[in-house]
C-alpha positions in Angstrom: 8.9 2.6 11.0 5.6 3.7 12.5 2.0 3.4 11.4 -1.4 5.1 11.3 -1.1 7.5 14.3 2.6 8.2 13.7 2.0 9.3 10.1 -0.8 11.6 11.2 1.1 13.2 14.2 4.3 13.6 12.3 2.5 15.2 9.3 0.6 17.4 11.7 3.7 18.7 13.5 5.4 19.4 10.2 2.3 21.1 8.7 1.6 23.1 11.9 5.2 24.3 12.0 5.2 25.3 8.3 1.9 27.2 8.6 3.1 29.0 11.7 6.3 30.1 10.0 4.4 31.4 7.0 2.1 33.4 9.3 5.0 34.8 11.2 7.0 35.8 8.1 4.0 37.4 6.4 2.8 39.1 9.6 -0.7 37.7 9.1 -2.9 37.1 12.2 -1.2 39.7 14.4 -2.2 39.4 18.0 0.2 41.7 19.8 -1.2 45.2 20.3 0.6 48.1 22.1 3.2 45.7 23.5 0.7 43.2 24.9 -1.2 40.1 23.8 -4.8 40.4 22.6 -5.9 37.0 23.9 -9.2 37.0 21.9 -7.3 37.5 18.6 -4.7 35.0 19.6 -7.3 32.3 20.3 -9.0 32.8 17.0 -5.6 32.8 15.2 -4.6 29.6 17.1 -7.9 27.8 16.2 -7.4 28.7 12.5 -3.9 27.4 12.4 -4.7 24.4 14.6 -7.6 23.0 12.7 -6.0 23.8 9.3 -3.0 21.8 10.3 -4.9 18.8 11.5 -7.2 18.7 8.4 -4.3 19.0 6.0 -2.6 16.2 7.9 -5.7 14.1 7.5 -5.9 14.7 3.7 -2.2 13.7 3.4 -2.4 10.6 5.7 -3.0 8.0 3.0 -0.4 9.4 0.6 2.1 9.7 3.4 1.5 6.1 4.5 2.0 4.7 1.0 5.3 6.7 0.5 6.8 6.1 3.9 6.0 2.4 4.0 6.5 1.7 0.3 3.1 0.1 0.2 2.3 -1.9 -2.9 -1.4 -1.2 -3.6 -3.1 -4.3 -5.1 -5.3 -3.8 -8.1 -8.5 -5.8 -7.4 -9.2 -6.1 -11.1 -5.7 -7.1 -12.1 -3.6 -10.3 -11.7 -3.0 -11.3 -8.1 -1.2 -14.1 -6.3 -2.9 -16.2 -3.6 -1.8 -14.0 -0.7 -3.0 -10.8 -2.4 -6.3 -12.3 -3.5 -6.9 -13.5 0.1 -6.2 -10.1 1.6 -8.3 -8.2 -0.9 -11.2 -10.6 -0.5 -11.0 -10.3 3.3 -10.9 -6.5 3.3 -13.8 -6.2 0.8 -15.9 -8.8 2.6 -15.4 -7.0 6.0 -16.0 -3.6 4.5 -19.3 -4.6 3.0 -20.3 -6.1 6.3 -19.4 -2.8 8.0 -21.5 -0.8 5.6 -18.6 0.8 3.8 -19.9 1.6 0.2 -16.6 2.3 -1.5 -14.0 -0.4 -0.9 -10.7 0.7 0.7 -7.5 0.4 -1.1 -5.6 -2.7 -0.1 -1.9 -3.0 0.1 1.1 -5.1 1.3 4.4 -3.7 2.4 7.6 -5.7 2.8 8.6 -5.9 6.4 9.4 -8.8 8.8 7.3 -7.2 11.6 3.8 -8.5 12.4 1.7 -5.4 11.7 -1.2 -3.9 9.8 -2.7 -0.4 9.7 -5.7 1.5 8.3 -5.6 5.2 7.3 -7.2 7.7 5.0 -9.3 10.9 5.1 -12.7 9.3 5.0 -14.5 5.9 4.8 -14.6 6.2 1.1 -10.9 7.2 0.7 -9.2 4.7 3.0 -6.3 2.3 2.9 -5.8 -1.1 4.7 -2.2 -2.3 4.5 -0.6 -5.4 6.0 3.0 -6.4 6.4 4.6 -9.4 4.7 5.6 -10.5 8.2 2.0 -10.7 9.3 1.1 -13.0 6.4 4.1 -15.2 7.2 3.7 -15.4 10.9 -0.1 -15.7 11.3 -2.7 -18.2 10.3 -5.7 -17.3 8.2 -8.0 -16.9 11.2 -5.6 -14.5 13.0 -5.1 -12.5 9.8 -8.9 -12.2 9.4 -9.2 -10.9 12.9 -6.5 -8.3 12.4 -8.1 -7.1 9.1 -11.5 -6.9 10.8 -9.9 -4.7 13.5 -8.5 -2.3 10.9 -11.8 -2.2 8.9 -13.5 -1.4 12.2 -11.3 1.7 12.5 -12.4 2.9 9.1 -16.1 2.1 9.8 -15.9 4.0 13.2 -14.5 7.1 11.5 -11.6 7.1 13.9 -9.3 9.2 11.7 -11.8 12.0 11.3 -12.5 11.9 15.1 -8.8 12.0 15.7 -8.5 15.0 13.4 -11.0 17.0 15.4 -9.3 16.1 18.6 -5.9 17.0 17.1 -7.4 20.3 16.0 -8.4 21.2 19.6 -4.9 20.1 20.8 -3.2 22.1 18.1 -5.3 25.2 19.1 -4.0 25.0 22.7 -0.4 24.2 21.4 -0.4 27.3 19.2 -2.0 29.5 21.9 0.3 28.5 24.8 3.4 28.5 22.6 2.9 32.1 21.7 2.2 33.2 25.2 5.3 31.4 26.4 7.4 32.9 23.5 6.1 36.4 24.3 7.1 36.0 28.0 10.5 34.7 27.0 11.1 37.7 24.6 10.6 40.0 27.5 13.8 38.8 29.2 16.2 39.9 26.4 17.2 43.2 25.0 14.6 45.0 22.9 16.5 44.6 19.6 16.8 40.9 20.2 13.2 40.4 21.2 11.7 39.7 17.7 14.4 37.0 17.0 13.9 35.4 20.4 10.2 35.5 20.0 10.3 33.9 16.5 12.7 31.1 17.6 10.8 30.5 20.9 7.5 30.0 19.1 9.0 27.2 17.1 10.7 25.6 20.1 7.7 25.8 22.4 5.3 24.7 19.6 7.2 21.5 19.0 7.6 20.9 22.7 3.9 21.5 23.4 3.0 19.3 20.4 4.9 16.4 22.0 3.1 16.9 25.3 -0.2 17.3 23.5 0.3 14.0 21.7 -0.2 12.3 25.1 -3.9 13.3 24.9 -4.1 12.0 21.3 -2.4 8.7 22.4 -4.8 8.3 25.3 -7.8 8.7 22.9 -6.1 6.2 20.5 -5.9 3.6 23.3 -9.6 4.2 24.1 -10.5 3.7 20.4 -8.5 0.4 20.2 -11.0 -1.2 22.5 -13.9 -0.1 20.2 -12.0 -1.4 17.2 -11.5 -4.8 18.9 -15.3 -5.0 19.5 -16.0 -3.9 16.0 -13.5 -6.5 14.7 -15.3 -9.2 16.8 -18.6 -8.2 15.3 -17.2 -8.5 11.7 -15.0 -11.6 12.0 -16.4 -13.2 15.1 -15.3 -12.9 18.7 -13.2 -16.1 18.5 -11.2 -14.9 15.6 -10.6 -11.5 17.1 -9.4 -13.1 20.4 -7.3 -15.5 18.4 -5.7 -12.6 16.5 -4.8 -10.8 19.8 -3.4 -14.0 21.4 -1.3 -14.6 18.2 0.0 -11.1 18.5 0.8 -11.7 22.1 2.6 -15.0 21.3 4.6 -13.1 18.7 5.7 -10.4 21.1 6.7 -13.0 23.7 9.0 -14.6 21.1 10.6 -11.3 20.3 13.1 -10.7 23.1 14.6 -7.6 21.7 12.4 -5.2 19.8 13.8 -3.1 17.1 13.1 0.6 16.9 12.1 0.8 20.5 11.6 4.5 20.3 8.4 4.0 18.2 7.5 0.4 19.2 4.4 1.6 21.0 3.0 2.8 17.8 2.8 -0.7 16.3 -0.3 -2.8 16.3 1.5 -5.4 18.4 2.5 -2.7 20.8 4.5 -3.1 24.0 3.6 -5.6 26.5 2.8 -2.8 28.9 1.3 0.5 27.7 2.6 3.9 28.7 1.5 7.5 28.2 3.1 7.5 24.8 1.5 4.2 23.7 -1.2 4.3 21.1 -2.3 0.7 21.9 -3.3 -0.6 25.3 -1.8 -3.7 26.9 -2.7 -6.8 25.0 -3.7 -8.6 28.2 -6.3 -5.9 28.9 -7.6 -6.0 25.3 -8.1 -9.7 25.5 -9.7 -9.6 28.9 -12.2 -6.9 27.8 -13.0 -8.7 24.6 -13.6 -12.1 26.3 -15.9 -10.3 28.8 -17.9 -8.9 25.9 
């Protein structure tokens, strides 16, 4: 399974494709005039679809995370076991320290992996979830560092910033996909051109979305360093460094990662980052934090 960024990007691709199909079927937002592209109209059309897709993805992010990860949301006013009370208290204490006025929802999901994530459309409609594996593998100080890191993501407004960036990326994806599809349709018989154009738009849009995600991933890696510093401010530098070292020790013990296709989307991440990693190398994160 994947986490915060994966939920957002997957939802974004699905929403973007759905909106595009609706526009194509209804004929809305026509940008082809006299057999050629009106680039001004296409750019406006692309921006409308692009930012609509990214904002719908943002609004759905918390709901998607709960459903896909089967997160058990803890009622802070109801009965709780010791683990649940500990996590709720940590999240609320860190959130108040970060200046968040409405406490995030807190949840636990059953998984052996060592992981946690934060998501939601705004600071006041957010979710912090931790895996059962995290609670089993890590000591209290490391768990506190991990939670501080996730709360820092919320306090920094990273999901909203990510949405704006994704909207820009989507705009270029939609724009370039339609230009490429128009060119492709010129190489077939006239009666086949509309069908080829329709199919090519979907294919190019998905392909360009994957390429565009490289930009989003790069921004995500950049924001991880900020969340580390924010986590150090909330929990203390020692606890944040300890959390990262605990994650590093865990990855060193795991000789064969499961779900390698999306392993780079996890908080523990790969030992070496790549273009499709949302988290930078742990060694670099520790080095920067210790130099803070």
